N, C-alpha and C positions, 0 to 999 in steps of 0.2 A: 238733199244732195244738190250741190252746185257744181257746174262745170266751168273750168277756165282753160282756154286754148292758148298754148304758147307756141310761137313761131320763132325759130332761130334765124336771125337776120344776117348772121356772119359777124366776124370781127368781135366776138364775145358780147354781142347785143341780142336781146330777145324782146319780142313784143307779146304782151299777154292781153287776152281779151276775156272779160267777164261775160260769158255767153248770155246769162239772163238779161243783162242791161245793155250790153254792147260797149261798155266803158273799157278803155284801154290804158295800159301803162307800159313803159319801157324799162328794161334793166340793162345794166352794163357791168362788167367786171370792175372791181375797184382798182385804183392805181397800184396798190401794194400787192395785187394778184394778177398782173399782166394786162389789166384793162386801162381804160382812159378815164373812168370815174365820171362819165357824162350823165349818168342816171342812177337811180337806186340800184344797189347791188342786191343779190338775193338775200344776204344776211341783213342788209338795211331794211328790207321788207319785213323781216321777222321783228326787228325793233319797232318799225312803224306799226305792225299789227298789234304789238303789245300796247303801245300808246293809244291806238285807236280803240282797242278793246276796253282798256281801262276807262277811257272817256265815254264810250258807248254804254257800258254797264252802269256807270255812275249817272249818265244821262237818263237811263231807263228809270232808275230809282228816283232821281230828281223830278222827272215828269210825273211819276205816280204820286209823289208827295208834294208836288207843286213848289219845289225848291228852285230858285233861279240860279242856274249854273252857267248861263251864257257868259262867255269871256274866259272860262276856265282854260288853262293851257297845260299841256303835258310835253315836256322836253325829255327825250330819251337819248341816252348815250350808250353806244354799243362798244364793247371791248372784245377784241379777238384774242385767242390764246397765243401765247408765245411759242408753245411747243406744237408738235404734230399729233394728231391730225388737226388741220386748221378748223377752228370752230368758234362760235360765240362763247365766251367765258363768263361775261357779266353784262347785265343790262341795268342801267340806273335811270329811274324816271323821276323827274322833278315835277310835282303837281302843284300848280298855283291855282287855288280855289278862291273864287270871289265871295267868300263867306267868312264871318268871324270865327276865330278859333273856338269860341264857346257855343257855336251853333248847336242846337239840340239834336240835330240829325248827323252830326259829324261822324260818329262811330258807324252809323249805317252806311254812309257814303264811303268811308275807308274800307269797311267790310266788302262793299260791292266791288271796289277796285281790286281787292285781294282775291275775289272770287272770279276774276276775269278768265274766260275759257282759254285764251291764248296763254296766260301765265300757267294754267294747269296743264297745258299741252307741251310746254317746254321741258327739255331734259332736266332732271333734278340737279345735275352738275352745274347748270347755268344759274349763277347768282342773280337774283332779281331784288333790287333795292328800290324802295319808294320813299322819296323825300317830300314831305308835305309842307306847303307854305299856305297858311290861312291868312286872308286879308282882314286886318282889324280896322 
């Protein structure tokens, strides 16, 4: 169990503290939902969590198998629903992997990404698309 303490600062801003480490981050409501968009929105954090989770689980596999993944990037695009209730409708992740497309552990790395706990925690109505770019 991990505890995160959130404090409402007013004007649609929150400060979140990861209690085990003391690390903090701020959130703000997005411009299209009454905010100023000066920080991650709560739904931006969901997209961020997906990208970080994909990267982390791939990193775990890569470390165990001694595969160099340093420099890998994941860009996540978040799409909100057009109808109500307001919600995330789609997340697209572009994974740029610094390995050749014919790397012998490619399928293991792709399976690790697909097994990400955040992905499995998302509502099934949220479309998650992963686009792979292998460096040749």
